N, C-alpha and C positions, 0 to 999 in steps of 0.2 A: 504493500499500499504506500509506504514511504517512497519507494522507487517510482511509482506511478505519479505521485504528487510532485516529486522533483522534476520528472520528465515534463509534466504539464507546465510547471513554472518556467522551465527552460524554453518550452515551445512558445509560451506567451511573450518572453523576452525576444525571441527571434521574430515573431509577428510584429512586435512593436518596432523593431529595427527595420523590417521591411516596409511597414506603414510609413515611417518617416521618410524612407527612400523614395517611396512612391509620391509623396507630397512634394518632394524636392524636384524629382525628375521624371515623374510618371512611371510607366512600366519599366523603362530603362533604369530609372533610379531604384526601383524595387529590386531588379535583378542585381544591380551593383551592390545594393545593401546586403542581399543574400549571399553574394560572393564574399563580401567583406566578413560577414558573420562566419561562413564556412572557413575562410582563411584564418581568421583569428582563433577559432576553435581548434583547427589543425595545429596552429603554432602553439597554442596554449597546452595542448596535449603533450607535445614533445619538448617544449622549452619553458614551461611555466615555472618549474622548480629553479632552474638556473637564473631565470629573470628576477624572481622574487628574492632569492638569496643574494644576487648581485645588487639589487636595489637597496638592501639594508647592509651591504658590506659584510656579510657573514663570513667567518673564518672557520675552517674545519678544526675539530678538537682531536687531540691525540688520545690513544687508547688508555693512557694512564690518568687522564683527566677524570675528576669526580663525576661530572655530568655524563661522560661517555660510559663510565662503569655502570652507573645507575641505569642508563638507557639499555646497555647490553644485557643486564640482568632482567629487566622488564620484558625486552623483546624475546628473550629465551623463554620466560615464563608464559608469555602470550603466544608462543609458537609462531613468531613473525620473523621474517628475514631482518638482519641487523641493518637499521637505516644509517645513513650518514648523519653525523652529529655536528652542529655548528654553534658558534658563539657570535652574538651580535653586540657590538660595543655601544650599548644604550644603558643609561642609568634606570630607566623605567622597567620594572620587573614584568616580563611577558614572555610568551613563547608561541610558536606555531609549528605545524608540520606541512610539508609540501611533497609533490612527487606525483606521478601519474598512476602508480600502483605500489603495492608493498615491496615489490622487488626493486623499485627505483624511488624510494622514499627518503626523506630527510627531516630531521627534527632540529629546530633552532631555538635557542634560549638566549635571552639577553644577559648581559653581565649583571644587571641589577637583580634579576631573578636568582641567579646562582648565589649572589651575595647575601640575600635575606632569607632564603628557604633553607630549612633543615633537610637532611637526607629524605626523610619520610615525606615531607611536603613536596620536595622536588620529584619524588617517585609518583605522587599523586598527579602532578602537572604533566610529567612526561607520559604517565599512563593514559591520561586524557588524550594527548596528542597521538599516541599509538592507537587509540580508539578510532581516530579519524583515518589512520593508515589502514587498520583492520576492516573498517566499513567501506573502504575505497571511496570516500566522499571528499577527499582532498581536491581531486581534479574537478569535481562538480562545483565546489566553491570558487575555484580559480576561473573556470569557464564562465560562471555566473558573473564574476567580477569583470572578466573581459567583455562580456556582452554589455554589461551596464556601462562600462567605459565607452564602448562603441556607440551605444544609444545616446549617451551624453555628447559625444563628438558629432554625431549626425544631427542632434538637436541644435548644436551650436551653429552648424552649417545652415540649418533651416532658419535660424534667427537672423543670420546675416543675409540669407537670400531674401527674406522678407523685407529687410531694411533697404538693401541696395537694388532689389529687383521688383519692388512693390508696384511701380508704375506700369511695368510691362505685364505683370500678372493681372492687373485690374482690367487690361484690354484683352486678355485671353481667357481660356477656360481653365487654366491652371488654378491651384489652390490660392486663396486670397492671402494677402500678407497677415491678416488677423488670425487666420487658421494656423499659419506657420508659426507665428509668434506664440499662440496658445499651446501648440504641440511642443515647441522648444521649451516651454516652461514646465508642462505636465509630464512629458516623456521621461526626463531624468528622475523626477519624483517617483513615477510609476516603476521605473527600473530599480530604484533603490528599495522600494517596498517589496518587490518580488525577490530581489537579492536578500533582503532581510528575512523573508519567510523561508527561503532555502537554508539560510545559515542557522536560524533558530531551531529548525527541525533536526539539525545534526548535533547540536550542543549537548542536549540531555542524554542521547545515546552514548556520546563520547565520555560524559561524566560517569555514567554507569560502568563503562568499560574500564575507565581509570581507577574507580573505586575497587573493582574486582581484581584487576591485575596488580595493583599496589598492595593489596592485602587488607586495606582498612578504608572505608569511605571517609573517615574523619581526616585522613591525610590530605585528600583534595579539598575537603571543606575548609580546613584551616588555611591551606594555600590560597583558596579563593577569597577568604576573608582578608588575608594580607594583600592580595592583589587589588581588592576593592578599595582598600585604604591608599595604597601607594600610587596606583595608576591615576588617581584623581589629584594627587599632589605633584607628581613628576610628569611633565609634558614629554611627548615623543613626537618626533617629526615623521609621522607615518603617512603613507599614501592612503587616502580614504577608500580607494579601490580594493585595498588588501585588508581592510579592517576585519572582515569576516574570517580571516584566516587565524587570527590570534585567539588565545584561550579567553581573554577578556579584551574589550575594545581599547585599543591604545589611544582613542580619542575621547575616553570617558570624562575628561574634564570639561568637554564642550557641552552646553545645554542643547544645541542642535543635534549633536551626535547622540546624546541620550534620547532625544525624541525619536530619532530614526536609527536606533541601535540594531546592529545585526545579531546581537546576543540577547538571550532571555535574561531576566533579572538575576543578578548575582545572589541577591538575598533568597530567591526562590530555589536557585541551584544549590545553595548551602542547606536550605531547609530539607530538600529532597535527599541530600547526602546524609544528613544527620538522622532523618527518618530511616534511611537504609541501614545505618549503623545500629539503630535501636532494634 
């Protein structure tokens, strides 16, 4: 059921992209938008992990590193291939997983996360990320972010087309400048809401997996409590398109980010984990 829901949400995003393309350039614009969506999805499938890791300057960790050892232990316990492990030089505590499948996965943690977490709490966080690896939903989130970015890009083109080409469109049967401007405003919001729905449906499942593989739901609950406190205090220069990949939103300090959060309530996640422990 979750797979069908995710497929339908991705389909909606593709239709949105094609619709904007048709408004800009008719049938030709719709075909171009479809080609763009297909090309970006293909690129995301093969290169999303390298792209995101490079974006945040992630550096590989050696086998003797504490984070690497905990990841190796959890991957073995979860019967998963050993992912690559990276460190991001950011003070904000956070983490994400990326990669197109378990055989090509990577887990990245920030320096801030490694500094403030105990071994048990770190196991809870990494277990959560391995949950995304196990459920094969890392790629889905990345493709959703790519499509959302493409929709926003096309919406910007539509807005400028309305501004600079409005007089010609008024004399032809093309979409009016008003429609283009309206779509350019609403489409990115719609893409954000769909991306948010896709992301939220994944987080609870990953929490359950992390609680089980780490050995105690309270490990992750305690880690989330720390993350809730510190992410609101320490800013991170994160790309909004990758917000859904992190265990908690790196943009949590922003009121607008909270309104359109790609993550369920941290308080609710903690409550569910504590209930699981009882």
